[in-house]
TIKOLTOR-948429 format. One record per residue (C-alpha): residue in three letters; x, y, z. Coordinates in steps of 0.5 Angstrom, whole numbers, plus 500, padded with zeros to 3 digits. Each point is the difference from the previous one (the first is absolute). Layout:
! residues N
+------+-----+-----+-----+
: code :   X :   Y :   Z :
+------+-----+-----+-----+
:  ALA :   X :   Y :   Z :
...
+------+-----+-----+-----+
This chain:
! residues 95
+------+-----+-----+-----+
: code :   X :   Y :   Z :
+------+-----+-----+-----+
:  MET : 185 : 694 : 354 :
:  THR : 500 : 504 : 506 :
:  GLU : 506 : 505 : 497 :
:  HIS : 499 : 507 : 497 :
:  LEU : 498 : 499 : 493 :
:  GLN : 502 : 504 : 494 :
:  CYS : 497 : 501 : 493 :
:  ALA : 505 : 496 : 495 :
:  PHE : 495 : 501 : 494 :
:  VAL : 493 : 502 : 498 :
:  ALA : 497 : 495 : 495 :
:  SER : 494 : 502 : 495 :
:  GLY : 495 : 494 : 502 :
:  GLN : 500 : 494 : 504 :
:  MET : 503 : 495 : 495 :
:  HIS : 506 : 505 : 499 :
:  ALA : 501 : 500 : 507 :
:  GLU : 500 : 493 : 501 :
:  GLN : 506 : 499 : 495 :
:  VAL : 504 : 505 : 504 :
:  ARG : 498 : 497 : 506 :
:  ALA : 503 : 493 : 497 :
:  PHE : 506 : 503 : 497 :
:  LEU : 502 : 503 : 507 :
:  GLY : 498 : 494 : 503 :
:  ALA : 504 : 496 : 496 :
:  ASP : 506 : 504 : 503 :
:  GLY : 498 : 498 : 507 :
:  ILE : 496 : 507 : 501 :
:  ALA : 494 : 500 : 504 :
:  THR : 494 : 505 : 497 :
:  VAL : 494 : 503 : 502 :
:  ILE : 495 : 502 : 496 :
:  ARG : 496 : 507 : 501 :
:  GLY : 495 : 503 : 495 :
:  GLU : 494 : 503 : 498 :
:  SER : 494 : 496 : 502 :
:  LEU : 496 : 501 : 493 :
:  ARG : 505 : 496 : 496 :
:  GLN : 497 : 494 : 504 :
:  THR : 493 : 502 : 500 :
:  HIS : 499 : 502 : 493 :
:  GLY : 507 : 499 : 497 :
:  LEU : 502 : 507 : 498 :
:  THR : 507 : 501 : 498 :
:  LEU : 499 : 507 : 497 :
:  ASP : 503 : 507 : 502 :
:  GLY : 503 : 497 : 506 :
:  LEU : 494 : 497 : 503 :
:  GLY : 503 : 493 : 499 :
:  ALA : 507 : 502 : 503 :
:  VAL : 503 : 495 : 505 :
:  GLU : 506 : 501 : 504 :
:  ILE : 505 : 495 : 501 :
:  LEU : 502 : 501 : 507 :
:  VAL : 507 : 497 : 503 :
:  ALA : 503 : 500 : 507 :
:  ASP : 505 : 506 : 501 :
:  ALA : 506 : 494 : 500 :
:  ASP : 498 : 498 : 493 :
:  ILE : 498 : 507 : 496 :
:  GLU : 507 : 501 : 497 :
:  ARG : 501 : 493 : 497 :
:  ALA : 493 : 500 : 498 :
:  ARG : 500 : 507 : 496 :
:  SER : 507 : 498 : 497 :
:  LEU : 497 : 493 : 498 :
:  LEU : 494 : 504 : 497 :
:  ASP : 504 : 505 : 497 :
:  GLU : 505 : 495 : 496 :
:  ALA : 494 : 496 : 498 :
:  GLU : 497 : 507 : 497 :
:  ALA : 506 : 502 : 497 :
:  GLY : 501 : 493 : 496 :
:  ARG : 506 : 498 : 504 :
:  PHE : 498 : 495 : 505 :
:  GLU : 503 : 493 : 498 :
:  LEU : 499 : 493 : 504 :
:  GLY : 506 : 497 : 503 :
:  SER : 504 : 495 : 496 :
:  ASP : 497 : 495 : 506 :
:  VAL : 493 : 501 : 498 :
:  ASP : 497 : 494 : 496 :
:  VAL : 495 : 503 : 495 :
:  GLN : 495 : 495 : 496 :
:  ASP : 494 : 501 : 496 :
:  GLN : 494 : 497 : 504 :
:  ASP : 497 : 498 : 493 :
:  SER : 506 : 496 : 498 :
:  PRO : 501 : 493 : 501 :
:  PRO : 505 : 498 : 506 :
:  ASP : 507 : 500 : 497 :
:  SER : 501 : 492 : 499 :
:  THR : 508 : 501 : 499 :
:  GLN : 501 : 501 : 508 :
+------+-----+-----+-----+
């Protein structure tokens, strides 16, 4: 990414950041993580010490924030063309 980046989200820790990255990446939005180094060396996520910024390109900032707002509000829905299957269940033998 050589474009100017903007913060789309601030996660509380590396695991939270990776979930947000995967969510945005599923919609084709490339991300970069920037955060406090103490979260990596000591695993601290207390009082903002583990804050991790999710950065996206200027061209993607509105779409990223919109997706995150929809998910936070509980209004995010998968499209009807998405095939969702529980990975723990056996494959459907009727197809």
